[in-house]
C-alpha positions in Angstrom: -8.8 12.1 8.8 -6.8 9.7 10.8 -5.0 7.3 8.6 -3.3 4.6 10.7 -1.4 2.9 8.0 1.0 0.4 9.4 3.0 -0.7 6.4 5.0 -3.7 7.3 7.9 -3.4 4.9 9.5 -6.8 5.4 8.2 -10.3 5.6 9.2 -10.5 9.2 7.6 -9.6 12.5 4.0 -10.2 11.3 2.4 -10.8 14.6 -0.9 -12.1 13.5 0.1 -14.6 10.7 2.2 -17.7 11.0 1.5 -19.6 7.8 2.0 -19.1 4.1 0.6 -16.3 2.0 -2.6 -18.3 1.2 -3.3 -18.5 4.9 -2.7 -14.8 5.3 -5.2 -14.0 2.5 -7.7 -16.4 4.1 -7.4 -14.7 7.5 -7.7 -11.2 6.1 -11.0 -12.2 4.4 -12.2 -13.8 7.6 -11.5 -10.6 9.6 -13.5 -8.6 7.0 -16.7 -10.7 7.4 -18.1 -7.8 9.5 -18.9 -5.4 6.6 -20.4 -2.7 8.8 -16.9 -2.0 10.2 -14.4 -3.5 7.7 -13.6 -4.2 4.1 -10.6 -5.5 2.2 -9.1 -4.1 -1.0 -5.9 -4.5 -3.0 -3.5 -1.7 -3.7 -1.6 -3.6 -6.4 0.4 -6.8 -7.0 3.8 -8.1 -6.2 6.4 -9.2 -8.8 4.9 -12.7 -8.6 1.4 -11.5 -8.9 0.3 -11.7 -5.3 -2.3 -9.1 -4.2 -1.1 -6.4 -1.7 -4.2 -6.7 0.4 -5.3 -4.0 2.8 -8.0 -4.3 5.5 -9.8 -1.2 6.5 -11.6 -0.7 9.8 -14.2 2.1 10.1 -17.8 2.8 11.0 -18.3 3.6 7.3 -15.7 1.5 5.5 -14.8 2.5 1.9 -16.2 6.0 2.4 -14.4 9.2 3.1 -16.2 11.0 6.0 -15.4 14.6 6.4 -12.8 15.2 9.2 -12.6 11.5 10.1 -9.1 10.5 11.1 -7.1 8.1 8.9 -4.3 5.8 10.1 -2.4 3.1 8.3 -1.0 0.1 10.2 -0.1 -3.6 10.0 -1.7 -5.3 12.9 -5.0 -6.6 14.1 -7.7 -4.8 16.0 -9.7 -6.7 18.6 -12.6 -5.9 20.9 -15.2 -4.1 18.8 -17.8 -6.8 18.8 -17.0 -7.5 22.5 -18.2 -4.1 23.6 -14.8 -2.5 24.3 -15.7 1.2 24.4 -12.1 2.3 23.7 -11.9 0.2 20.5 -15.4 1.3 19.5 -14.4 5.0 19.9 -11.4 4.5 17.7 -13.4 2.6 15.0 -16.1 5.2 15.0 -13.8 8.2 14.7 -10.9 6.8 12.7 -10.3 5.0 9.4 -7.6 2.4 10.0 -5.8 0.8 7.0 -3.7 -2.3 7.7 -1.3 -3.6 5.1 -0.2 -7.0 6.5 2.7 -7.4 4.1 4.2 -5.1 1.6 6.4 -8.0 0.4 4.2 -11.1 0.2 6.8 -12.8 -2.1 9.5 -12.4 0.5 7.1 -13.4 3.3 6.4 -16.7 1.5 10.1 -17.5 1.5 10.5 -16.7 5.2 7.4 -18.6 6.2 8.5 -21.7 4.2 11.8 -21.8 6.2 9.9 -21.6 9.5 10.8 -20.0 12.8 13.7 -22.2 13.7 15.5 -22.0 10.4 14.7 -18.5 9.3 17.7 -16.3 8.8 17.9 -12.6 9.4 17.8 -11.7 5.7 15.5 -14.5 4.5 12.6 -12.9 2.7 13.8 -9.4 3.1 14.1 -8.7 -0.6 11.3 -9.0 -3.1 11.3 -11.4 -6.1 13.6 -8.9 -8.0 16.1 -9.1 -5.1 15.3 -5.4 -4.2 15.2 -4.2 -0.6 11.9 -2.3 -0.7 12.9 0.0 2.2 15.7 1.4 0.0 13.6 1.6 -3.2 11.7 4.8 -2.5 12.7 8.2 -3.9 15.6 9.9 -2.1 13.8 13.1 -1.1 16.1 13.6 1.9 19.0 14.7 -0.2 16.8 17.3 -1.8 15.7 18.5 1.6 19.3 18.9 2.8 20.0 21.0 -0.4 17.0 23.1 0.3 17.7 23.8 3.9 20.5 26.1 3.1 17.9 28.7 2.0 16.1 31.0 4.4 12.5 30.0 3.5 13.0 26.3 2.9 10.1 23.8 3.6 10.2 20.2 4.5 6.9 19.1 3.0 5.5 17.9 -0.3 8.8 17.6 -2.1 8.1 16.3 -5.6 9.5 13.1 -6.8 12.4 13.9 -9.1 12.2 12.9 -12.7 15.6 11.1 -12.4 13.9 8.6 -10.0 12.0 7.2 -12.9 14.4 7.5 -15.9 17.9 7.4 -14.5 17.5 5.0 -11.7 20.1 2.3 -11.5 17.7 -0.1 -9.9 14.1 -0.6 -11.2 11.1 0.8 -9.2 9.6 -2.3 -7.7 5.9 -2.8 -8.3 5.4 -3.1 -4.6 7.1 0.3 -4.0 5.0 1.9 -6.8 1.8 0.5 -5.3 2.5 1.9 -1.9 3.5 5.3 -3.2 0.3 5.5 -5.2 -1.6 4.4 -2.0 0.0 7.1 0.1 -0.8 9.8 -2.6 -4.4 8.6 -2.9 -5.3 8.8 0.8 -5.0 11.7 3.3 -3.1 9.6 5.9 -2.1 11.4 9.0 0.1 9.0 10.9 1.7 5.6 10.0 3.8 2.9 11.6 5.9 0.3 9.9 6.5 -2.9 11.9 10.0 -4.4 11.7 12.1 -6.8 13.7 15.8 -6.8 14.6 15.9 -4.5 17.6 13.8 -3.1 20.4 13.5 0.6 19.6 11.3 3.1 17.8 13.0 4.9 14.9 11.8 8.2 13.6 12.8 10.3 10.5 14.9 11.5 9.0 16.8 8.3 8.3 19.4 9.6 5.8 22.3 11.8 7.0 23.6 14.2 4.3 26.2 16.3 6.2 23.5 18.6 7.7 26.0 20.1 10.2 28.1 21.4 7.3 25.1 23.1 5.8 23.7 24.4 9.1 20.5 22.3 8.9 18.4 21.7 11.9 15.6 19.2 12.1 12.5 21.1 11.1 9.7 19.3 13.0 9.6 17.3 16.3 6.2 15.6 15.8 7.8 12.4 14.5 9.9 12.3 17.7 6.7 12.8 19.8 5.0 9.9 17.9 7.9 7.7 18.8 7.8 8.7 22.4 4.1 8.0 22.6 4.6 4.4 21.4 7.7 3.7 23.5 6.2 5.0 26.7 3.1 2.9 26.4 5.2 -0.3 25.8 6.1 -2.3 29.0 9.8 -2.5 28.4 10.9 -0.4 25.4 11.4 3.0 27.2 13.4 1.4 30.1 17.1 2.1 29.6 17.9 -1.1 31.5 16.0 -3.3 29.0 18.3 -5.8 27.2 18.7 -4.8 23.6 19.8 -6.8 20.6 23.2 -5.3 20.2 22.8 -1.6 19.2 23.6 1.0 21.9 20.6 3.2 22.8 21.9 4.2 26.2 19.8 7.0 27.8 17.5 7.2 24.7 14.6 5.6 26.5 13.6 3.4 23.6 13.6 5.9 20.7 16.2 7.0 18.2 16.6 9.2 15.2 17.0 6.9 12.2 20.0 8.7 10.7 21.8 8.7 14.1 21.3 4.9 14.4 22.5 4.2 10.8 22.0 6.2 7.7 20.4 5.0 4.5 18.5 6.6 1.6 15.3 5.6 -0.1 13.4 4.7 3.0 9.6 4.7 3.3 9.3 6.8 6.5 11.3 9.7 4.9 9.2 9.5 1.8 6.0 9.8 3.9 7.2 12.8 5.8 8.8 14.7 3.0 6.2 14.0 0.2 2.8 13.7 1.9 0.9 14.9 5.0 1.8 11.7 6.8 4.1 11.2 9.8 5.6 7.7 9.9 7.7 5.9 12.5 9.4 2.5 12.4 8.5 0.0 15.2 11.5 -2.3 15.8 9.7 -4.9 18.0 12.4 -7.3 19.0 15.4 -9.4 18.0 13.4 -12.3 16.6 12.4 -11.4 13.0 10.1 -14.4 12.6 8.6 -15.5 15.9 7.0 -18.8 16.5 3.3 -19.3 16.7 3.5 -19.6 20.5 5.1 -16.2 20.8 2.5 -14.3 18.9 -0.1 -13.8 21.6 2.4 -12.7 24.3 3.9 -10.3 21.7 0.4 -8.9 21.0 -0.1 -8.3 24.7 3.2 -6.4 24.9 2.3 -4.1 22.1 -1.5 -3.8 22.4 -1.5 -0.7 24.6 1.3 1.0 22.6 -0.6 0.4 19.3 -3.8 1.8 20.7 -2.1 4.8 22.2 -0.4 5.5 18.9 -3.7 5.4 17.1 -5.3 7.8 19.6 -2.5 10.3 19.1 -4.0 11.0 15.7 -6.6 13.2 17.4 -4.0 15.6 18.9 -4.2 19.0 17.3 -6.7 20.6 15.1 -9.0 19.7 12.2 -11.5 21.5 10.0 -12.6 22.4 6.5 -11.3 25.0 4.1 -14.2 26.4 2.0 -14.9 29.1 -0.5 -17.6 31.7 0.0 -20.2 29.4 -1.5 -19.5 26.6 1.0 -17.5 24.4 -1.4 -14.5 22.6 -0.1 -11.1 23.7 -1.5 -8.8 20.8 -2.4 -5.1 21.3 -2.0 -5.2 24.3 0.2 -2.1 24.7 2.4 -2.4 24.8 6.2 0.7 26.3 7.8 1.6 27.1 11.4 3.9 30.0 12.2 7.3 28.8 13.4 7.0 25.4 11.7 8.5 24.7 8.2 6.2 21.7 7.5 2.8 22.4 6.0 0.0 20.0 5.2 -2.7 20.2 2.5 -6.4 19.7 2.4 -8.1 16.6 1.1 -10.6 16.2 -1.8 -13.4 17.8 0.1 -11.3 20.6 1.7 -11.0 18.9 5.1 -7.6 18.7 6.9 -6.0 17.4 10.1 -3.0 19.1 11.6 -1.1 17.5 14.5 -0.2 20.2 17.1 0.8 20.4 20.7 -1.2 22.4 23.2 -0.5 26.1 23.2 -1.1 29.2 21.2 -0.6 28.9 17.4 -1.0 31.2 14.4 -2.6 29.0 11.7 -2.9 30.1 8.1 -5.0 28.6 5.2 -4.0 29.6 1.7 -4.9 28.4 -1.8 -4.1 29.6 -5.3 -6.7 32.2 -6.5 -7.9 33.0 -3.0 -6.9 35.4 -0.2 -5.2 33.7 2.7 -6.7 33.7 6.2 -4.8 33.5 9.5 -6.3 32.6 12.9 -4.8 32.8 16.4 -5.8 29.6 18.2 -5.3 28.5 21.8 -5.3 24.7 22.1 -5.8 23.8 25.8 -4.2 20.7 27.3 -7.5 19.2 28.3 -8.8 19.2 24.7 -7.5 16.6 22.3 -8.6 18.1 19.1 -9.9 21.6 18.2 -12.1 22.5 15.2 -10.8 25.3 13.1 -12.6 26.1 9.8 -11.6 28.6 7.2 -13.5 30.5 4.5 -11.3 31.9 1.7 -12.4 34.7 -0.7 -11.8 34.6 -4.4 -9.1 37.0 -5.5 -9.7 38.6 -9.0 -6.9 37.7 -11.3 -5.6 40.1 -14.0 -6.4 38.7 -17.4 -3.6 37.0 -19.2 -2.5 37.7 -22.7 -4.3 34.5 -23.8 -7.6 36.2 -22.7 -7.2 38.8 -25.4 -6.3 36.1 -28.0 -3.1 38.1 -28.9 -0.5 35.7 -30.3 2.9 36.2 -28.5 4.8 36.8 -31.8 2.6 39.8 -32.5 3.3 41.2 -29.1 7.0 40.8 -29.7 6.7 42.5 -33.1 4.7 45.4 -31.6 7.4 46.0 -29.0 10.1 45.8 -31.6 8.3 48.3 -33.8 8.0 50.8 -30.9 11.7 50.3 -30.0 12.7 50.9 -33.6 10.5 54.1 -33.6 12.3 55.5 -30.6 15.7 54.5 -31.8 15.0 56.3 -35.1 13.8 59.5 -33.6 16.3 59.6 -30.8 19.1 59.8 -33.4 17.5 63.1 -34.8 17.7 64.8 -31.4 
């Protein structure tokens, strides 16, 4: 599944909307008047009760099609009804989820100030004065603690209990809604549109003394995603392009988030370390709230990069993990030798694994089943390969509960045997 989920975290840089939230809602419903390729739905509400609306584009909106890619974005797709074959192919093979604003309360503040008077921080926080891109669980610190160990993994790190009960700041309803959304959908790639610079930032975004612990970044796919977008943008990858202040000399338009500036609780790290999804942050320019006249030129500058990014979702392999009876196995693990970042299968046992061309050893494993490994050769001229797995049930030894023997009776029996031997050993 290709999940293009562009989550626009801030109220700024929303290329397709230039009025208040009411206008944004109206435009979303207008776009969705083509029910055969789109639908709208809400993933929750903001502090002030505004819907966090998502628009989905697909040839079968609202339905999970086996092995269809899923992407989440925040931008507008044009061209389907005009016969654009490229757009039609993306729509027919991909489910694209677009969240125009994760922070509609903040957007309303920024929009009310307008383009000329909008400050850099206007509308950044939600109605609780929380920066939503610092409000996610800090899984990066857990990752750095784990990477000291030989067999550490960088995937599906659980949310610590302390995030819910010992958190200094509250968990914003917008943050909770997006986390639930991410956990409920098998997204593959995601992009979050920001303003303030002209660069693509990729995880990890928090730096926790990895050099002292001997940590190395476990996966390069995020960097490759960033490279795909920047190279398709007309000016971003050019080192001579005028930037907004930060120094990205010789980086060709991309940077590791932690090397730029480090912060904990970001959404891109949460996606990468907790789910199957790879997320990058698109910093699209200095102006955080462009005027209406600037929107169309800005769209043209980013159109090819956005489409190339969506098409990247079909790089690698996909397939279904089944049991011997043909039933899909949910939650099976797909691992690749040499990579410490696994993905898991969706509800029906289907999976999508981003991979570069070459020879790979891929293993499917699930609790209660024997694991299966396959050696695959992914040619350069094939975008996606189909690799299915059939796992056999492994008989489990019956537990003590199976015999209905209470644990205290087992302990008593062992104590009696021990007493027996102790008593007779003294006679020898």
